[in-house]
C-alpha positions as CSV (number, residue, x, y, z in Angstrom):
1,M,76.9,92.7,98.6
2,R,75.6,91.9,102.1
3,A,78.0,91.8,105.0
4,A,78.2,88.4,106.8
5,R,76.5,88.2,110.1
6,D,78.8,88.3,113.0
7,P,78.1,84.9,114.8
8,V,79.0,86.3,118.2
9,A,76.6,89.3,118.0
10,P,73.3,88.9,119.8
11,E,70.0,89.2,118.0
12,G,66.8,91.1,119.0
13,S,66.1,93.8,121.3
14,F,68.0,94.5,124.4
15,Y,65.0,93.1,126.4
16,D,65.2,89.8,124.4
17,Q,68.9,89.5,125.0
18,V,68.3,90.0,128.9
19,V,65.6,87.4,128.9
20,R,67.7,84.9,127.0
21,L,70.7,85.5,129.4
22,L,68.4,85.1,132.4
23,D,67.2,81.9,131.1
24,R,70.8,80.6,131.1
25,I,71.4,81.7,134.9
26,E,70.7,79.3,137.8
27,Y,70.7,80.4,141.4
28,R,71.7,77.8,144.0
29,R,71.6,78.3,147.8
30,A,74.9,77.4,149.5
31,D,73.6,75.5,152.5
32,S,76.4,73.0,152.9
33,A,79.8,73.7,154.4
34,A,81.5,72.8,151.3
35,E,79.3,75.2,149.2
36,R,79.8,78.0,151.6
37,E,83.6,77.4,151.6
38,A,83.6,77.6,147.8
39,L,81.7,80.9,148.0
40,F,84.3,82.2,150.5
41,R,87.1,81.1,148.3
42,L,85.5,82.9,145.2
43,R,85.0,86.2,147.4
44,Y,88.6,85.9,148.5
45,Q,89.9,85.6,145.0
46,A,87.7,88.6,143.9
47,Y,88.8,90.8,146.8
48,M,92.4,89.8,146.2
49,R,92.3,90.8,142.5
50,D,90.7,94.2,143.4
51,G,93.4,94.7,146.2
52,T,90.8,95.0,148.8
53,I,92.2,92.5,151.4
54,A,95.5,91.1,152.3
55,P,96.4,87.5,151.5
56,N,95.6,84.8,154.2
57,A,96.7,81.3,154.7
58,E,93.1,79.9,154.2
59,G,92.5,81.5,150.9
60,M,88.9,82.5,152.0
61,F,87.2,85.5,153.1
62,S,84.1,85.9,155.1
63,D,82.7,88.2,157.8
64,P,80.6,87.9,160.9
65,Y,77.4,88.7,159.1
66,D,77.8,85.4,156.8
67,D,77.2,83.2,159.9
68,R,74.0,85.0,161.1
69,G,70.7,83.2,160.5
70,N,69.3,86.0,158.4
71,V,71.9,85.8,155.6
72,Y,71.4,83.4,152.7
73,L,74.3,82.9,150.4
74,F,73.8,81.9,146.6
75,G,76.0,80.7,143.8
76,L,75.0,82.0,140.4
77,Y,75.7,79.7,137.4
78,L,75.8,80.5,133.7
79,D,75.4,77.6,131.5
80,G,76.1,75.2,134.5
81,S,79.6,77.0,135.2
82,W,79.8,78.9,138.5
83,R,80.3,82.6,137.9
84,A,79.3,84.6,141.0
85,R,78.0,84.8,144.5
86,C,75.2,86.7,146.0
87,A,74.2,87.3,149.7
88,C,70.7,88.2,150.6
89,T,70.0,89.7,154.0
90,S,66.7,89.6,155.7
91,V,66.5,92.4,158.2
92,P,63.3,92.2,160.5
93,P,63.0,94.8,163.3
94,A,64.4,92.5,165.9
95,I,67.7,92.4,163.9
96,R,68.9,95.9,163.3
97,T,72.4,95.1,162.2
98,S,73.3,93.8,158.8
99,R,76.1,94.3,156.0
100,P,73.9,96.3,153.9
101,G,72.8,98.3,157.0
102,K,76.3,99.4,157.7
103,S,76.8,100.3,154.1
104,F,73.5,102.1,153.5
105,P,72.1,103.1,157.1
106,I,69.6,105.5,155.7
107,F,67.8,102.5,154.1
108,S,67.7,100.3,157.3
109,S,66.8,102.9,159.9
110,P,63.2,102.8,161.4
111,S,62.5,106.3,160.0
112,S,63.1,105.1,156.6
113,T,60.2,102.5,156.9
114,P,57.0,103.7,154.9
115,A,54.1,104.7,157.1
116,K,51.2,102.5,157.1
């Protein structure tokens, strides 16, 4: 007797499963004030759940790096439903400070740049 297939279990190799998942994800850059506010609210909710920050009246969390011209904020949508946020930071030599640079200074120092 053959066992019934689990309708929730994914099929195929791990690679195939990842590719199918990535096909369902859409990345949208948050350019408008409303989109950025929604991302700051999501970030606030995540940090509150984690106990990382104290509550505030606005129900949002952002930091000074979010308003710099070298930070790009994105919303990640799975099957059309908003699931996460992502911040990408460009750190050219003229701008040596960034959120990632504060967390991982070894990777943002001039000495970590590969020789040409």
